[in-house]
C-alpha positions, 0 to 999 in steps of 0.5 A, spaced: 500 500 499 505 504 501 508 502 495 503 506 491 502 511 495 509 512 494 509 511 486 503 516 486 507 522 488 513 520 485 507 521 479 505 527 481 511 530 482 513 528 475 507 531 472 509 537 476 515 537 473 515 536 467 507 539 465 505 545 470 511 549 469 510 549 461 503 551 462 505 556 466 510 559 461 505 559 456 499 562 460 505 569 461 505 568 453 499 569 452 496 573 457 501 579 455 501 578 448 494 579 449 494 585 452 495 589 446 497 584 440 490 582 435 489 575 437 492 572 430 500 575 433 499 572 440 497 565 437 504 566 431 507 568 438 506 563 442 507 557 437 514 560 437 515 559 444 512 553 445 517 548 440 522 553 442 521 550 449 521 544 447 527 544 442 530 547 448 527 541 453 530 536 447 538 539 447 540 533 452 548 536 453 547 541 460 551 547 458 549 547 452 542 547 454 541 553 459 547 557 455 542 557 450 536 557 453 540 564 457 540 567 450 532 566 448 529 567 454 533 572 456 530 575 450 523 574 450 524 575 458 525 582 456 520 582 451 515 581 455 518 586 461 517 591 456 510 591 455 509 589 462 512 596 464 508 600 457 503 598 460 502 597 466 506 605 466 503 608 460 497 604 458 500 603 452 503 598 447 511 599 448 513 604 442 517 608 438 518 613 442 520 608 448 526 605 443 529 610 442 528 613 451 532 605 451 537 607 446 538 613 449 539 612 456 547 612 459 549 607 464 549 612 470 541 613 468 539 605 466 542 604 473 538 610 477 532 608 472 532 601 476 530 603 482 524 607 480 522 601 476 524 595 481 517 592 480 518 591 472 525 588 473 523 584 479 517 580 473 524 581 468 528 576 473 521 572 475 520 570 467 526 569 466 528 564 472 521 561 471 524 559 463 530 557 466 527 551 470 521 549 464 527 548 460 531 543 466 525 540 468 521 534 466 527 533 460 525 525 460 518 527 458 519 526 451 521 520 447 528 520 444 524 518 437 521 524 437 527 529 440 529 532 433 522 533 432 520 541 436 526 543 432 524 542 425 516 545 427 520 550 428 524 551 424 518 550 418 514 555 422 518 560 422 520 560 415 513 560 413 511 566 417 519 569 413 514 567 406 508 570 408 512 576 409 516 574 402 510 574 399 507 581 403 512 585 400 512 583 392 504 582 392 502 589 396 508 593 399 516 594 399 515 600 404 515 595 411 521 592 412 522 585 411 525 582 418 521 586 423 514 582 419 517 576 421 520 578 428 512 580 430 510 573 429 514 572 435 515 572 442 521 578 441 515 582 438 518 590 440 524 588 438 522 590 431 520 598 434 528 598 437 529 595 429 525 601 427 529 606 430 535 604 428 534 604 422 531 611 422 537 613 427 541 610 420 537 614 415 538 621 418 545 620 418 545 617 411 541 624 408 546 629 413 552 624 409 550 626 403 549 633 402 552 635 395 556 640 395 554 644 389 553 651 386 548 656 387 546 663 385 539 666 387 535 671 383 530 676 386 522 673 386 519 680 390 518 675 395 520 674 403 516 668 406 515 662 402 510 657 405 511 650 402 505 646 404 505 638 404 498 635 402 496 629 405 491 624 402 487 630 398 485 628 391 482 633 385 475 629 384 472 632 391 475 638 391 470 644 387 476 649 385 477 642 379 468 641 377 466 636 384 459 638 385 460 639 392 463 647 395 470 643 398 474 650 397 470 656 397 477 659 399 481 657 394 476 659 389 476 666 393 483 666 391 483 664 383 487 670 381 492 669 386 493 662 384 496 658 379 493 653 378 496 645 377 489 641 372 493 635 371 498 634 376 501 627 378 503 624 385 510 619 383 507 614 389 501 611 392 503 613 399 506 618 403 513 615 406 515 614 398 512 620 394 514 625 399 521 624 398 521 623 391 517 630 391 523 633 395 529 631 393 533 629 387 531 621 387 525 620 382 521 614 380 527 612 375 533 613 380 530 612 388 537 611 390 536 612 398 544 616 396 539 623 394 535 624 399 541 628 402 539 633 395 532 636 397 529 643 397 531 644 405 539 644 404 538 647 397 535 654 401 540 653 407 545 654 402 540 659 400 541 663 406 534 662 407 530 661 414 529 654 414 524 651 418 518 645 418 512 644 422 508 637 422 502 634 424 504 627 422 507 622 425 516 624 426 518 617 427 517 610 423 517 606 417 512 611 414 516 618 416 525 616 417 525 619 411 522 625 411 524 627 418 531 625 416 530 631 411 526 636 416 531 635 421 537 639 417 532 646 417 533 650 422 526 650 426 523 644 426 517 640 430 511 636 430 505 637 434 501 631 436 495 634 439 489 638 436 487 639 429 491 642 422 490 648 424 495 647 430 500 649 426 497 657 424 501 659 432 507 656 429 507 659 423 505 666 425 512 666 430 516 664 424 514 669 420 515 674 426 523 673 425 527 677 420 530 675 413 527 671 407 524 664 410 522 658 408 517 653 412 514 648 411 507 646 413 506 638 413 499 637 414 493 631 416 489 633 410 484 628 408 488 622 412 483 616 413 480 615 417 478 622 415 473 623 420 478 624 425 482 630 421 476 636 423 473 638 429 466 637 429 464 645 429 468 644 421 461 639 420 458 642 414 457 636 410 452 633 413 447 630 408 450 624 404 455 618 407 458 619 412 464 616 408 463 622 403 460 626 408 468 626 413 472 626 407 469 632 404 469 636 411 476 634 411 478 637 404 474 644 407 477 644 413 483 644 410 480 650 404 478 653 411 486 653 413 489 657 406 484 661 407 486 663 414 494 662 412 492 666 406 489 672 409 495 671 414 500 672 408 496 677 405 498 683 407 506 682 405 511 679 399 510 672 400 507 665 396 504 659 398 506 652 394 501 647 396 501 639 393 497 633 396 502 628 397 497 622 393 490 622 392 486 615 395 481 611 392 474 611 393 470 605 392 463 603 396 463 597 397 470 597 402 469 598 409 473 602 408 470 608 403 478 613 401 483 608 401 491 609 401 492 604 394 498 600 393 501 595 388 498 597 381 495 604 383 490 607 379 489 613 376 483 617 381 489 614 387 494 619 384 491 625 381 493 631 387 491 638 387 498 643 386 497 649 385 503 656 387 499 662 391 501 669 392 500 675 396 497 682 393 504 685 395 508 681 391 509 685 384 504 682 378 511 681 373 514 677 379 508 672 379 504 666 374 498 666 374 491 662 372 491 654 370 497 650 367 494 644 363 500 641 362 500 634 365 506 634 370 509 630 376 511 632 383 517 628 383 519 634 380 517 639 385 524 639 388 526 643 381 520 648 382 521 649 389 528 652 387 526 655 382 520 658 386 526 660 391 529 664 386 536 658 386 539 657 381 544 652 380 550 653 376 550 648 372 542 649 370 539 652 364 534 653 367 532 660 367 526 661 372 518 658 374 514 660 368 520 658 363 522 651 366 514 649 367 512 652 359 517 647 356 516 642 360 514 635 356 516 630 361 515 623 361 511 621 368 513 616 372 510 612 377 511 606 382 507 602 386 509 600 393 512 594 389 518 598 386 514 596 380 514 602 375 509 605 371 507 610 364 502 614 367 499 614 360 498 606 360 494 606 367 487 607 368 
Protein backbone atom coordinates (compact mmCIF):
# COMPACT_ATOMS: atom_id res chain seq x y z
CA UNK A 1 0.00 0.00 0.00
CA UNK A 2 2.72 2.46 1.01
CA UNK A 3 4.64 1.55 -2.13
CA UNK A 4 1.61 2.42 -4.28
CA UNK A 5 1.18 5.75 -2.50
CA UNK A 6 4.84 6.54 -3.01
CA UNK A 7 4.57 5.77 -6.72
CA UNK A 8 1.54 8.05 -7.04
CA UNK A 9 3.46 10.82 -5.32
CA UNK A 10 6.35 10.32 -7.71
CA UNK A 11 4.01 10.51 -10.70
CA UNK A 12 2.43 13.71 -9.39
CA UNK A 13 5.85 15.17 -8.74
CA UNK A 14 6.96 14.21 -12.26
CA UNK A 15 3.77 15.74 -13.67
CA UNK A 16 4.47 18.99 -11.85
CA UNK A 17 8.06 19.25 -13.01
CA UNK A 18 7.07 18.25 -16.55
CA UNK A 19 3.95 20.23 -17.40
CA UNK A 20 3.00 22.79 -14.75
CA UNK A 21 6.06 25.07 -15.34
CA UNK A 22 5.50 24.79 -19.10
CA UNK A 23 1.84 25.72 -18.73
CA UNK A 24 2.72 28.69 -16.50
CA UNK A 25 5.37 29.85 -18.97
CA UNK A 26 2.97 29.65 -21.90
CA UNK A 27 0.24 31.46 -19.94
CA UNK A 28 2.67 34.28 -19.16
CA UNK A 29 3.47 34.73 -22.85
CA UNK A 30 -0.19 34.55 -23.89
CA UNK A 31 -1.55 36.93 -21.24
CA UNK A 32 1.14 39.61 -21.60
CA UNK A 33 0.95 39.61 -25.41
CA UNK A 34 -2.84 39.57 -25.31
CA UNK A 35 -2.83 43.00 -23.61
CA UNK A 36 -2.20 44.89 -26.86
CA UNK A 37 -1.69 42.42 -29.72
CA UNK A 38 -4.29 40.94 -32.03
CA UNK A 39 -5.27 37.33 -31.48
CA UNK A 40 -3.43 36.10 -34.59
CA UNK A 41 -0.18 37.72 -33.42
CA UNK A 42 -0.64 36.17 -29.96
CA UNK A 43 -1.13 32.75 -31.53
CA UNK A 44 1.96 33.14 -33.75
CA UNK A 45 4.17 34.25 -30.85
CA UNK A 46 2.88 31.50 -28.57
CA UNK A 47 3.54 28.77 -31.14
CA UNK A 48 7.13 29.96 -31.57
CA UNK A 49 7.60 30.09 -27.80
CA UNK A 50 6.24 26.55 -27.21
CA UNK A 51 8.35 25.01 -29.95
CA UNK A 52 11.45 26.89 -28.74
CA UNK A 53 10.82 25.69 -25.19
CA UNK A 54 10.40 22.07 -26.30
CA UNK A 55 13.43 22.25 -28.63
CA UNK A 56 15.65 23.47 -25.79
CA UNK A 57 14.29 20.78 -23.47
CA UNK A 58 15.47 18.20 -25.99
CA UNK A 59 19.11 19.31 -25.78
CA UNK A 60 20.90 16.63 -23.77
CA UNK A 61 23.99 18.64 -22.86
CA UNK A 62 23.27 20.72 -19.73
CA UNK A 63 25.78 23.44 -20.57
CA UNK A 64 24.52 23.96 -24.13
CA UNK A 65 20.88 23.81 -23.04
CA UNK A 66 21.35 26.47 -20.37
CA UNK A 67 23.58 28.64 -22.54
CA UNK A 68 20.99 28.66 -25.34
CA UNK A 69 18.19 29.10 -22.80
CA UNK A 70 19.88 32.06 -21.12
CA UNK A 71 20.28 33.77 -24.50
CA UNK A 72 16.77 33.22 -25.87
CA UNK A 73 14.84 33.51 -22.63
CA UNK A 74 16.81 36.52 -21.52
CA UNK A 75 15.56 38.28 -24.67
CA UNK A 76 12.00 36.95 -24.33
CA UNK A 77 11.77 37.89 -20.66
CA UNK A 78 13.03 41.37 -21.57
CA UNK A 79 10.39 41.62 -24.31
CA UNK A 80 7.58 40.67 -21.89
CA UNK A 81 8.89 42.95 -19.14
CA UNK A 82 9.04 45.90 -21.58
CA UNK A 83 5.47 45.26 -22.70
CA UNK A 84 4.30 45.21 -19.08
CA UNK A 85 6.36 48.30 -18.28
CA UNK A 86 4.65 50.31 -21.01
CA UNK A 87 1.19 49.02 -20.10
CA UNK A 88 1.37 49.36 -16.30
CA UNK A 89 3.15 52.73 -16.26
CA UNK A 90 1.69 54.45 -19.33
CA UNK A 91 -1.30 52.32 -20.41
CA UNK A 92 0.36 51.98 -23.79
CA UNK A 93 2.01 49.51 -26.11
CA UNK A 94 5.79 49.59 -26.18
CA UNK A 95 6.26 52.26 -28.82
CA UNK A 96 8.94 53.84 -30.95
CA UNK A 97 9.42 56.62 -28.39
CA UNK A 98 10.16 54.12 -25.62
CA UNK A 99 12.74 52.40 -27.84
CA UNK A 100 14.51 55.69 -28.57
CA UNK A 101 14.56 56.50 -24.85
CA UNK A 102 16.14 53.13 -24.05
CA UNK A 103 18.72 53.50 -26.84
CA UNK A 104 19.68 57.01 -25.71
CA UNK A 105 19.91 56.19 -22.01
CA UNK A 106 23.41 56.35 -20.51
CA UNK A 107 24.78 53.77 -18.08
CA UNK A 108 24.35 56.04 -15.07
CA UNK A 109 20.79 56.91 -16.08
CA UNK A 110 19.95 53.23 -16.50
CA UNK A 111 21.35 52.44 -13.06
CA UNK A 112 19.30 55.19 -11.41
CA UNK A 113 16.17 54.03 -13.23
CA UNK A 114 16.48 50.57 -11.70
CA UNK A 115 15.47 52.01 -8.35
CA UNK A 116 12.35 53.61 -9.83
CA UNK A 117 11.23 50.59 -11.80
CA UNK A 118 12.33 47.79 -9.48
CA UNK A 119 8.98 46.03 -9.96
CA UNK A 120 9.58 45.74 -13.70
CA UNK A 121 13.07 44.39 -13.04
CA UNK A 122 11.57 41.86 -10.62
CA UNK A 123 9.11 40.74 -13.29
CA UNK A 124 11.99 40.21 -15.71
CA UNK A 125 13.91 38.12 -13.16
CA UNK A 126 10.81 36.06 -12.27
CA UNK A 127 10.00 35.32 -15.90
CA UNK A 128 13.61 34.47 -16.71
CA UNK A 129 13.83 32.12 -13.71
CA UNK A 130 10.53 30.44 -14.66
CA UNK A 131 11.65 29.85 -18.24
CA UNK A 132 15.03 28.47 -17.19
CA UNK A 133 13.40 26.20 -14.62
CA UNK A 134 11.00 24.95 -17.26
CA UNK A 135 13.64 23.83 -19.75
CA UNK A 136 15.53 22.02 -17.00
CA UNK A 137 12.51 20.12 -15.67
CA UNK A 138 10.84 17.06 -17.11
CA UNK A 139 13.80 16.32 -19.38
CA UNK A 140 12.63 12.73 -19.92
CA UNK A 141 9.06 13.69 -20.86
CA UNK A 142 9.83 13.59 -24.58
CA UNK A 143 10.97 10.17 -25.88
CA UNK A 144 14.29 10.11 -27.70
CA UNK A 145 12.71 9.25 -31.06
CA UNK A 146 10.65 12.46 -30.99
CA UNK A 147 13.37 14.85 -29.81
CA UNK A 148 14.29 16.16 -33.22
CA UNK A 149 10.76 17.19 -34.14
CA UNK A 150 10.33 20.40 -32.03
CA UNK A 151 13.38 22.00 -33.68
CA UNK A 152 12.23 20.89 -37.16
CA UNK A 153 8.75 22.29 -36.55
CA UNK A 154 10.22 25.54 -35.20
CA UNK A 155 12.39 25.99 -38.31
CA UNK A 156 9.41 25.24 -40.57
CA UNK A 157 7.23 27.72 -38.68
CA UNK A 158 9.78 30.53 -38.90
CA UNK A 159 10.32 29.71 -42.58
CA UNK A 160 6.58 30.03 -43.10
CA UNK A 161 6.53 33.45 -41.43
CA UNK A 162 9.45 34.54 -43.62
CA UNK A 163 7.78 33.37 -46.84
CA UNK A 164 4.57 35.12 -45.81
CA UNK A 165 6.46 38.38 -45.21
CA UNK A 166 8.29 38.06 -48.55
CA UNK A 167 5.01 37.48 -50.42
CA UNK A 168 3.52 40.56 -48.75
CA UNK A 169 6.43 42.64 -49.97
CA UNK A 170 6.14 41.32 -53.51
CA UNK A 171 2.36 41.62 -53.76
CA UNK A 172 1.52 44.63 -51.59
CA UNK A 173 4.30 46.79 -50.16
CA UNK A 174 8.04 47.05 -49.68
CA UNK A 175 7.69 50.01 -47.34
CA UNK A 176 7.67 47.82 -44.23
CA UNK A 177 10.80 45.91 -43.28
CA UNK A 178 10.49 42.19 -43.97
CA UNK A 179 12.61 41.41 -40.91
CA UNK A 180 10.30 43.46 -38.70
CA UNK A 181 7.25 41.64 -40.05
CA UNK A 182 8.85 38.29 -39.19
CA UNK A 183 9.96 39.42 -35.73
CA UNK A 184 6.46 40.67 -34.98
CA UNK A 185 5.25 37.05 -35.22
CA UNK A 186 7.69 35.88 -32.54
CA UNK A 187 7.89 36.43 -28.76
CA UNK A 188 10.55 39.08 -29.49
CA UNK A 189 7.99 41.48 -30.96
CA UNK A 190 9.27 44.63 -29.21
CA UNK A 191 12.57 44.24 -31.05
CA UNK A 192 10.81 45.43 -34.22
CA UNK A 193 10.51 48.86 -32.60
CA UNK A 194 14.22 48.90 -31.76
CA UNK A 195 15.03 47.79 -35.31
CA UNK A 196 12.97 50.68 -36.67
CA UNK A 197 14.57 53.21 -34.32
CA UNK A 198 18.03 52.02 -35.32
CA UNK A 199 17.10 52.19 -39.02
CA UNK A 200 15.75 55.72 -38.59
CA UNK A 201 18.94 56.92 -36.92
CA UNK A 202 20.91 55.54 -39.85
CA UNK A 203 18.57 57.17 -42.38
CA UNK A 204 18.96 60.59 -40.77
CA UNK A 205 22.74 60.15 -40.62
CA UNK A 206 22.81 59.10 -44.29
CA UNK A 207 20.81 62.15 -45.39
CA UNK A 208 23.10 64.50 -43.47
CA UNK A 209 26.24 62.77 -44.74
CA UNK A 210 25.26 62.85 -48.41
CA UNK A 211 24.40 66.55 -48.78
CA UNK A 212 26.11 67.66 -52.04
CA UNK A 213 28.42 70.64 -52.24
CA UNK A 214 26.85 72.37 -55.23
CA UNK A 215 27.27 75.97 -56.35
CA UNK A 216 24.21 78.19 -56.61
CA UNK A 217 23.16 81.69 -57.59
CA UNK A 218 20.02 83.54 -56.50
CA UNK A 219 17.69 86.03 -58.19
CA UNK A 220 15.23 88.49 -56.71
CA UNK A 221 11.73 86.99 -56.78
CA UNK A 222 10.08 89.85 -54.91
CA UNK A 223 9.12 87.41 -52.16
CA UNK A 224 10.27 87.32 -48.54
CA UNK A 225 8.20 84.48 -47.04
CA UNK A 226 7.93 81.14 -48.80
CA UNK A 227 5.39 78.73 -47.29
CA UNK A 228 5.63 75.17 -48.64
CA UNK A 229 2.61 73.12 -47.55
CA UNK A 230 2.76 69.35 -47.99
CA UNK A 231 -0.83 68.12 -48.04
CA UNK A 232 -2.05 64.63 -47.29
CA UNK A 233 -4.41 62.28 -49.13
CA UNK A 234 -6.32 65.03 -50.97
CA UNK A 235 -8.14 64.13 -54.19
CA UNK A 236 -8.81 66.61 -56.99
CA UNK A 237 -12.04 64.66 -57.56
CA UNK A 238 -13.43 66.03 -54.27
CA UNK A 239 -12.39 69.67 -54.71
CA UNK A 240 -14.85 72.17 -56.15
CA UNK A 241 -12.02 74.24 -57.66
CA UNK A 242 -11.41 71.19 -59.89
CA UNK A 243 -15.15 70.79 -60.74
CA UNK A 244 -16.56 68.78 -57.80
CA UNK A 245 -20.26 69.50 -57.19
CA UNK A 246 -19.93 70.13 -53.45
CA UNK A 247 -18.48 73.47 -52.37
CA UNK A 248 -15.35 72.10 -50.67
CA UNK A 249 -12.84 74.81 -51.64
CA UNK A 250 -14.51 78.27 -51.34
CA UNK A 251 -11.33 79.90 -49.99
CA UNK A 252 -9.19 78.71 -52.89
CA UNK A 253 -11.82 79.79 -55.41
CA UNK A 254 -12.03 83.26 -53.85
CA UNK A 255 -8.26 83.59 -54.36
CA UNK A 256 -8.13 82.13 -57.86
CA UNK A 257 -6.87 85.37 -59.40
CA UNK A 258 -3.77 85.04 -57.17
CA UNK A 259 -3.17 81.36 -57.91
CA UNK A 260 -1.25 79.32 -60.45
CA UNK A 261 -3.38 76.15 -60.43
CA UNK A 262 -1.93 72.86 -61.66
CA UNK A 263 -4.88 71.18 -63.37
CA UNK A 264 -3.14 67.84 -63.96
CA UNK A 265 -0.60 67.28 -61.17
CA UNK A 266 0.38 63.64 -60.61
CA UNK A 267 1.96 62.04 -57.55
CA UNK A 268 4.85 59.65 -58.27
CA UNK A 269 3.72 57.12 -55.63
CA UNK A 270 0.55 56.19 -53.71
CA UNK A 271 1.92 56.46 -50.14
CA UNK A 272 3.51 59.30 -48.18
CA UNK A 273 6.89 57.77 -47.37
CA UNK A 274 7.56 57.22 -51.08
CA UNK A 275 5.87 60.31 -52.54
CA UNK A 276 7.25 63.03 -50.26
CA UNK A 277 10.97 62.06 -50.47
CA UNK A 278 10.63 61.79 -54.26
CA UNK A 279 9.02 65.24 -54.33
CA UNK A 280 11.46 67.09 -52.07
CA UNK A 281 14.76 65.50 -53.09
CA UNK A 282 16.86 64.73 -56.17
CA UNK A 283 15.68 61.11 -56.00
CA UNK A 284 13.15 60.18 -58.69
CA UNK A 285 11.05 57.25 -59.83
CA UNK A 286 13.82 56.29 -62.28
CA UNK A 287 16.56 56.93 -59.68
CA UNK A 288 15.11 56.23 -56.20
CA UNK A 289 18.52 55.77 -54.55
CA UNK A 290 18.52 56.82 -50.85
CA UNK A 291 21.91 58.51 -51.37
CA UNK A 292 20.05 61.19 -53.35
CA UNK A 293 17.88 62.12 -50.35
CA UNK A 294 20.74 64.32 -49.13
CA UNK A 295 20.14 66.59 -52.12
CA UNK A 296 16.87 68.21 -51.04
CA UNK A 297 15.02 71.51 -51.02
CA UNK A 298 15.89 72.19 -47.36
CA UNK A 299 19.60 71.90 -48.10
CA UNK A 300 19.20 74.23 -51.09
CA UNK A 301 17.34 76.83 -49.01
CA UNK A 302 19.94 76.64 -46.24
CA UNK A 303 22.73 77.13 -48.76
CA UNK A 304 20.92 80.14 -50.21
CA UNK A 305 20.83 81.75 -46.78
CA UNK A 306 17.14 81.35 -46.01
CA UNK A 307 15.86 80.77 -42.48
CA UNK A 308 14.33 77.31 -42.70
CA UNK A 309 11.48 75.95 -40.59
CA UNK A 310 9.54 72.66 -40.56
CA UNK A 311 6.34 72.23 -38.56
CA UNK A 312 4.48 68.96 -38.81
CA UNK A 313 1.28 67.30 -37.70
CA UNK A 314 2.52 63.95 -39.00
CA UNK A 315 4.51 61.32 -37.12
CA UNK A 316 8.19 61.81 -36.46
CA UNK A 317 9.52 58.24 -36.43
CA UNK A 318 8.87 54.87 -38.02
CA UNK A 319 9.19 53.38 -41.49
CA UNK A 320 6.49 55.72 -42.81
CA UNK A 321 8.22 58.89 -41.60
CA UNK A 322 11.97 58.40 -41.22
CA UNK A 323 13.18 59.82 -44.54
CA UNK A 324 10.85 62.81 -44.22
CA UNK A 325 12.05 63.39 -40.66
CA UNK A 326 15.65 63.17 -41.85
CA UNK A 327 14.99 65.95 -44.36
CA UNK A 328 13.06 68.02 -41.80
CA UNK A 329 15.83 67.77 -39.20
CA UNK A 330 18.07 69.83 -41.49
CA UNK A 331 15.90 72.91 -40.99
CA UNK A 332 17.06 75.49 -38.46
CA UNK A 333 13.76 75.28 -36.57
CA UNK A 334 11.52 72.21 -36.49
CA UNK A 335 8.70 70.89 -34.35
CA UNK A 336 6.16 68.05 -34.46
CA UNK A 337 2.72 68.83 -33.04
CA UNK A 338 0.71 65.85 -31.79
CA UNK A 339 -2.47 67.41 -30.36
CA UNK A 340 -5.36 69.17 -32.03
CA UNK A 341 -5.90 69.49 -35.77
CA UNK A 342 -3.91 71.00 -38.64
CA UNK A 343 -4.72 74.53 -37.49
CA UNK A 344 -2.51 73.82 -34.45
CA UNK A 345 0.38 74.74 -36.76
CA UNK A 346 -0.82 78.33 -37.21
CA UNK A 347 0.77 79.71 -34.00
CA UNK A 348 4.11 78.24 -35.07
CA UNK A 349 3.70 79.83 -38.49
CA UNK A 350 3.04 83.20 -36.83
CA UNK A 351 6.17 82.88 -34.70
CA UNK A 352 8.29 82.02 -37.73
CA UNK A 353 6.88 84.90 -39.78
CA UNK A 354 7.74 87.37 -36.99
CA UNK A 355 11.43 86.65 -37.47
CA UNK A 356 13.42 88.89 -39.86
CA UNK A 357 14.93 87.81 -43.15
CA UNK A 358 13.90 85.60 -46.04
CA UNK A 359 12.54 82.28 -44.93
CA UNK A 360 11.22 78.93 -46.12
CA UNK A 361 8.55 77.51 -43.81
CA UNK A 362 7.33 73.95 -44.44
CA UNK A 363 3.98 72.88 -43.00
CA UNK A 364 3.32 69.14 -43.20
CA UNK A 365 -0.37 68.66 -42.49
CA UNK A 366 -2.61 65.61 -41.90
CA UNK A 367 -5.17 66.84 -44.42
CA UNK A 368 -7.59 64.06 -45.34
CA UNK A 369 -5.60 61.05 -44.16
CA UNK A 370 -7.84 58.15 -43.25
CA UNK A 371 -9.88 58.12 -41.07
CA UNK A 372 -11.02 61.48 -42.45
CA UNK A 373 -13.62 61.90 -39.67
CA UNK A 374 -10.76 62.58 -37.24
CA UNK A 375 -9.13 65.33 -39.31
CA UNK A 376 -11.46 68.20 -38.39
CA UNK A 377 -13.32 69.42 -35.29
CA UNK A 378 -17.04 68.84 -34.85
CA UNK A 379 -17.65 72.55 -35.47
CA UNK A 380 -16.27 72.08 -39.01
CA UNK A 381 -18.92 69.50 -39.97
CA UNK A 382 -20.36 71.39 -42.93
CA UNK A 383 -21.60 68.48 -45.05
CA UNK A 384 -24.20 66.27 -43.37
CA UNK A 385 -26.58 65.16 -46.11
CA UNK A 386 -24.58 62.36 -47.73
CA UNK A 387 -23.02 59.09 -46.68
CA UNK A 388 -20.81 59.23 -43.59
CA UNK A 389 -17.69 58.40 -45.63
CA UNK A 390 -18.33 61.13 -48.22
CA UNK A 391 -19.38 63.71 -45.62
CA UNK A 392 -16.27 63.07 -43.51
CA UNK A 393 -13.90 63.18 -46.46
CA UNK A 394 -15.45 66.31 -47.95
CA UNK A 395 -15.46 68.03 -44.55
CA UNK A 396 -11.74 67.25 -44.21
CA UNK A 397 -11.12 68.84 -47.63
CA UNK A 398 -13.15 71.89 -46.65
CA UNK A 399 -11.28 72.14 -43.33
CA UNK A 400 -7.97 72.15 -45.25
CA UNK A 401 -9.43 74.88 -47.45
CA UNK A 402 -10.36 76.91 -44.34
CA UNK A 403 -6.79 76.48 -43.14
CA UNK A 404 -5.55 77.82 -46.48
CA UNK A 405 -7.85 80.82 -46.10
CA UNK A 406 -6.41 81.63 -42.69
CA UNK A 407 -2.87 81.34 -44.03
CA UNK A 408 -3.67 83.57 -47.02
CA UNK A 409 -5.17 86.15 -44.66
CA UNK A 410 -2.12 85.99 -42.42
CA UNK A 411 0.22 86.53 -45.37
CA UNK A 412 -1.81 89.03 -47.36
CA UNK A 413 0.04 92.12 -46.07
CA UNK A 414 3.55 90.79 -46.70
CA UNK A 415 5.55 89.73 -49.75
CA UNK A 416 4.68 86.08 -49.43
CA UNK A 417 3.90 83.00 -51.51
CA UNK A 418 2.40 79.59 -50.74
CA UNK A 419 3.28 76.43 -52.70
CA UNK A 420 0.89 73.58 -51.91
CA UNK A 421 0.75 70.02 -53.17
CA UNK A 422 -0.80 66.84 -51.79
CA UNK A 423 1.55 63.91 -51.35
CA UNK A 424 -0.89 61.48 -53.00
CA UNK A 425 -4.63 60.97 -53.40
CA UNK A 426 -6.91 58.08 -52.39
CA UNK A 427 -9.14 55.46 -53.94
CA UNK A 428 -12.89 55.90 -53.41
CA UNK A 429 -14.65 52.54 -53.36
CA UNK A 430 -18.06 52.34 -51.60
CA UNK A 431 -17.88 48.52 -51.63
CA UNK A 432 -14.91 48.57 -49.23
CA UNK A 433 -15.10 48.78 -45.45
CA UNK A 434 -12.87 51.87 -45.71
CA UNK A 435 -14.43 53.82 -48.59
CA UNK A 436 -11.52 56.28 -49.01
CA UNK A 437 -8.28 54.34 -48.79
CA UNK A 438 -4.63 54.33 -49.89
CA UNK A 439 -3.62 52.52 -53.04
CA UNK A 440 -0.73 50.07 -53.07
CA UNK A 441 0.30 47.73 -55.86
CA UNK A 442 -0.91 48.70 -59.36
CA UNK A 443 -2.61 51.95 -58.26
CA UNK A 444 -5.36 53.57 -60.37
CA UNK A 445 -5.01 57.15 -61.65
CA UNK A 446 -7.53 58.48 -59.12
CA UNK A 447 -5.12 57.59 -56.29
CA UNK A 448 -2.39 59.73 -57.89
CA UNK A 449 -4.30 62.76 -59.26
CA UNK A 450 -3.43 65.45 -56.73
CA UNK A 451 -4.05 69.17 -56.23
CA UNK A 452 -1.16 71.60 -56.51
CA UNK A 453 -1.01 75.37 -56.68
CA UNK A 454 1.19 78.42 -56.05
CA UNK A 455 -0.47 81.40 -54.37
CA UNK A 456 0.96 84.94 -54.35
CA UNK A 457 -0.04 87.65 -51.89
CA UNK A 458 -1.29 91.00 -53.29
CA UNK A 459 1.96 92.55 -52.05
CA UNK A 460 4.03 90.62 -54.61
CA UNK A 461 4.63 92.71 -57.74
CA UNK A 462 2.64 91.64 -60.80
CA UNK A 463 5.78 91.10 -62.87
CA UNK A 464 7.06 88.66 -60.21
CA UNK A 465 4.14 86.23 -60.29
CA UNK A 466 2.42 83.94 -62.77
CA UNK A 467 -1.22 82.98 -62.24
CA UNK A 468 -3.96 81.13 -64.10
CA UNK A 469 -4.40 77.47 -65.06
CA UNK A 470 -1.42 75.25 -65.86
CA UNK A 471 -2.83 72.47 -68.04
CA UNK A 472 0.29 70.44 -68.88
CA UNK A 473 0.46 67.12 -66.96
CA UNK A 474 3.12 67.63 -64.28
CA UNK A 475 4.63 65.23 -61.76
CA UNK A 476 5.24 66.22 -58.15
CA UNK A 477 8.37 64.08 -58.55
CA UNK A 478 9.80 67.38 -59.86
CA UNK A 479 8.70 69.49 -56.90
CA UNK A 480 12.32 69.95 -55.79
CA UNK A 481 13.25 71.57 -59.11
CA UNK A 482 10.13 73.72 -59.19
CA UNK A 483 10.63 74.77 -55.57
CA UNK A 484 14.20 75.87 -56.24
CA UNK A 485 13.03 78.13 -59.06
CA UNK A 486 10.15 79.37 -56.88
CA UNK A 487 12.76 80.32 -54.26
CA UNK A 488 14.85 82.08 -56.90
CA UNK A 489 17.71 79.62 -56.50
CA UNK A 490 19.65 78.38 -59.52
CA UNK A 491 22.35 75.76 -59.71
CA UNK A 492 25.33 76.96 -61.68
CA UNK A 493 25.24 73.94 -64.00
CA UNK A 494 21.49 74.27 -64.64
CA UNK A 495 20.06 76.04 -67.70
CA UNK A 496 16.67 76.70 -66.08
CA UNK A 497 16.13 80.46 -65.94
CA UNK A 498 12.93 80.86 -63.95
CA UNK A 499 9.79 79.06 -62.84
CA UNK A 500 7.63 80.22 -65.75
CA UNK A 501 10.05 79.30 -68.51
CA UNK A 502 10.73 75.91 -66.94
CA UNK A 503 7.03 75.05 -66.70
CA UNK A 504 6.31 76.31 -70.21
CA UNK A 505 8.87 73.88 -71.66
CA UNK A 506 7.99 70.97 -69.33
CA UNK A 507 7.37 67.88 -71.48
CA UNK A 508 8.62 65.07 -69.27
CA UNK A 509 7.24 61.50 -69.47
CA UNK A 510 5.46 60.92 -66.14
CA UNK A 511 6.38 57.69 -64.38
CA UNK A 512 4.80 56.11 -61.30
CA UNK A 513 6.21 53.67 -58.73
CA UNK A 514 3.86 51.46 -56.71
CA UNK A 515 4.48 50.07 -53.23
CA UNK A 516 6.18 46.94 -54.58
CA UNK A 517 8.71 49.01 -56.56
CA UNK A 518 7.13 48.34 -59.96
CA UNK A 519 7.27 51.32 -62.37
CA UNK A 520 4.44 52.37 -64.69
CA UNK A 521 3.97 55.00 -67.38
CA UNK A 522 1.20 57.44 -66.43
CA UNK A 523 -0.23 57.29 -69.96
CA UNK A 524 -0.65 53.50 -69.76
CA UNK A 525 -2.53 53.53 -66.44
CA UNK A 526 -6.29 53.36 -66.02
